[in-house]
ROZA-601366 format. One record per residue: residue number from 1; residue in three letters; x, y, z of N, C-alpha, C, O, CB in turn. Coordinates in steps of 0.1 Angstrom, whole numbers, plus 5000, padded with zeros to 4 digits. Glycine has a CB too. Layout:
{atom NUM,'ALA',{X,Y,Z},{X,Y,Z},{X,Y,Z},{X,Y,Z},{X,Y,Z}}
...
//
This chain:
{atom 1,'MET',{5119,1456,4447},{5129,1461,4456},{5137,1450,4463},{5130,1441,4469},{5123,1472,4465}}
{atom 2,'THR',{5150,1450,4462},{5157,1439,4468},{5158,1441,4483},{5155,1452,4488},{5171,1438,4461}}
{atom 3,'LYS',{5162,1431,4490},{5163,1432,4505},{5173,1442,4509},{5172,1450,4518},{5166,1418,4511}}
{atom 4,'ARG',{5184,1442,4501},{5195,1451,4505},{5191,1466,4503},{5196,1475,4510},{5208,1448,4496}}
{atom 5,'LYS',{5183,1468,4493},{5179,1482,4490},{5168,1486,4501},{5168,1498,4505},{5173,1483,4475}}
{atom 6,'LYS',{5160,1477,4505},{5150,1480,4516},{5158,1484,4529},{5154,1493,4536},{5140,1468,4519}}
{atom 7,'ILE',{5168,1477,4532},{5176,1479,4544},{5183,1493,4544},{5184,1500,4554},{5185,1469,4547}}
{atom 8,'LEU',{5188,1496,4531},{5195,1509,4529},{5185,1520,4531},{5189,1530,4538},{5201,1509,4515}}
{atom 9,'VAL',{5173,1519,4526},{5163,1530,4526},{5159,1532,4541},{5158,1543,4546},{5151,1527,4517}}
{atom 10,'LEU',{5156,1521,4548},{5152,1521,4561},{5163,1528,4570},{5160,1536,4579},{5150,1506,4566}}
{atom 11,'SER',{5176,1523,4568},{5187,1529,4575},{5188,1544,4573},{5190,1551,4583},{5200,1522,4572}}
{atom 12,'LEU',{5187,1549,4561},{5188,1563,4558},{5176,1570,4565},{5178,1581,4570},{5188,1565,4543}}
{atom 13,'ALA',{5164,1564,4565},{5153,1571,4571},{5155,1573,4586},{5151,1583,4592},{5141,1562,4568}}
{atom 14,'ILE',{5160,1562,4593},{5162,1562,4607},{5174,1572,4610},{5172,1580,4620},{5166,1548,4612}}
{atom 15,'VAL',{5184,1573,4602},{5195,1583,4605},{5189,1597,4603},{5192,1606,4611},{5207,1580,4594}}
{atom 16,'GLY',{5181,1599,4592},{5175,1612,4590},{5166,1617,4602},{5167,1628,4606},{5167,1611,4577}}
{atom 17,'VAL',{5158,1608,4607},{5149,1611,4619},{5158,1614,4631},{5155,1624,4638},{5140,1599,4622}}
{atom 18,'LEU',{5169,1607,4633},{5178,1609,4645},{5185,1623,4643},{5187,1630,4653},{5188,1598,4646}}
{atom 19,'VAL',{5189,1626,4631},{5196,1639,4629},{5187,1651,4631},{5190,1660,4638},{5202,1639,4615}}
{atom 20,'ILE',{5174,1650,4626},{5165,1660,4628},{5160,1661,4642},{5159,1672,4648},{5152,1658,4619}}
{atom 21,'GLY',{5158,1650,4649},{5155,1650,4663},{5165,1656,4672},{5163,1664,4681},{5152,1637,4667}}
{atom 22,'GLY',{5178,1652,4669},{5189,1657,4677},{5191,1672,4675},{5194,1679,4685},{5202,1649,4673}}
{atom 23,'SER',{5189,1677,4663},{5190,1691,4660},{5179,1698,4668},{5182,1708,4674},{5189,1694,4645}}
{atom 24,'PHE',{5167,1694,4667},{5156,1700,4674},{5159,1700,4689},{5156,1711,4695},{5143,1693,4671}}
{atom 25,'PHE',{5163,1689,4695},{5166,1689,4709},{5177,1698,4713},{5175,1705,4724},{5170,1675,4713}}
{atom 26,'LEU',{5188,1699,4705},{5198,1709,4709},{5194,1723,4707},{5198,1731,4716},{5210,1707,4700}}
{atom 27,'TYR',{5185,1727,4697},{5181,1740,4696},{5171,1744,4708},{5172,1755,4713},{5173,1741,4683}}
{atom 28,'THR',{5162,1735,4712},{5153,1738,4723},{5161,1740,4736},{5158,1748,4744},{5142,1728,4724}}
{atom 29,'GLN',{5171,1731,4738},{5179,1732,4750},{5187,1745,4751},{5188,1751,4762},{5189,1721,4751}}
{atom 30,'SER',{5192,1750,4740},{5199,1762,4740},{5190,1774,4742},{5193,1783,4749},{5208,1765,4728}}
{atom 31,'SER',{5178,1774,4737},{5169,1785,4739},{5163,1785,4753},{5161,1796,4759},{5157,1783,4729}}
{atom 32,'HIS',{5162,1773,4759},{5158,1773,4773},{5169,1779,4782},{5166,1786,4792},{5154,1758,4777}}
{atom 33,'LYS',{5181,1775,4779},{5192,1780,4787},{5193,1796,4786},{5195,1802,4797},{5205,1774,4782}}
{atom 34,'LYS',{5191,1801,4774},{5192,1816,4773},{5180,1822,4781},{5182,1832,4788},{5191,1820,4758}}
{atom 35,'GLU',{5168,1816,4780},{5157,1822,4787},{5159,1821,4802},{5156,1831,4809},{5143,1814,4784}}
{atom 36,'ALA',{5165,1810,4807},{5168,1809,4821},{5178,1819,4826},{5176,1825,4836},{5173,1795,4824}}
{atom 37,'ASN',{5188,1821,4818},{5198,1831,4822},{5192,1845,4822},{5195,1853,4831},{5210,1831,4811}}
{atom 38,'ASN',{5184,1849,4813},{5177,1861,4812},{5168,1863,4824},{5167,1874,4830},{5170,1863,4799}}
{atom 39,'GLN',{5160,1853,4828},{5152,1854,4839},{5160,1856,4852},{5157,1863,4861},{5143,1842,4840}}
{atom 40,'PHE',{5171,1848,4853},{5180,1849,4865},{5186,1863,4866},{5186,1869,4877},{5191,1839,4865}}
{atom 41,'GLU',{5191,1869,4856},{5196,1882,4856},{5186,1892,4860},{5188,1901,4868},{5202,1886,4843}}
{atom 42,'SER',{5173,1891,4855},{5163,1900,4859},{5159,1899,4873},{5158,1909,4880},{5151,1898,4850}}
{atom 43,'TYR',{5159,1887,4878},{5155,1885,4892},{5166,1891,4902},{5163,1897,4912},{5154,1869,4895}}
{atom 44,'THR',{5179,1888,4898},{5190,1893,4907},{5190,1908,4906},{5193,1915,4917},{5203,1887,4903}}
{atom 45,'ASN',{5188,1915,4894},{5187,1929,4894},{5176,1935,4902},{5178,1945,4909},{5185,1934,4880}}
{atom 46,'LYS',{5164,1929,4902},{5153,1933,4910},{5156,1932,4925},{5151,1940,4933},{5141,1925,4907}}
{atom 47,'GLN',{5163,1921,4929},{5167,1920,4943},{5179,1928,4948},{5182,1929,4960},{5169,1905,4945}}
{atom 48,'GLY',{5185,1934,4938},{5197,1942,4941},{5210,1934,4945},{5219,1938,4952},{5194,1951,4952}}
{atom 49,'ILE',{5210,1922,4939},{5222,1913,4942},{5232,1915,4931},{5228,1914,4919},{5218,1899,4943}}
{atom 50,'SER',{5245,1917,4934},{5254,1918,4923},{5259,1904,4920},{5258,1894,4928},{5266,1928,4928}}
{atom 51,'PRO',{5264,1902,4908},{5270,1889,4904},{5281,1884,4912},{5284,1872,4914},{5274,1890,4889}}
{atom 52,'ASN',{5289,1894,4918},{5300,1890,4927},{5296,1884,4940},{5304,1876,4945},{5308,1902,4930}}
{atom 53,'ASP',{5283,1886,4944},{5279,1880,4957},{5274,1866,4955},{5273,1859,4965},{5267,1889,4962}}
{atom 54,'ILE',{5273,1861,4943},{5268,1847,4940},{5280,1838,4939},{5278,1826,4937},{5259,1846,4928}}
//
């Protein structure tokens, strides 16, 4: 395998890992945000606080 081919394969592997890692990070952040919003709504409903008061 030539030096150029090794660099290309390594570059593609690094880009692939970054894309997969970034996708996973964005997915987990959006699911955490949804869960936090649901818990906040539940808490404010239990306390009898309207969204207009916040």
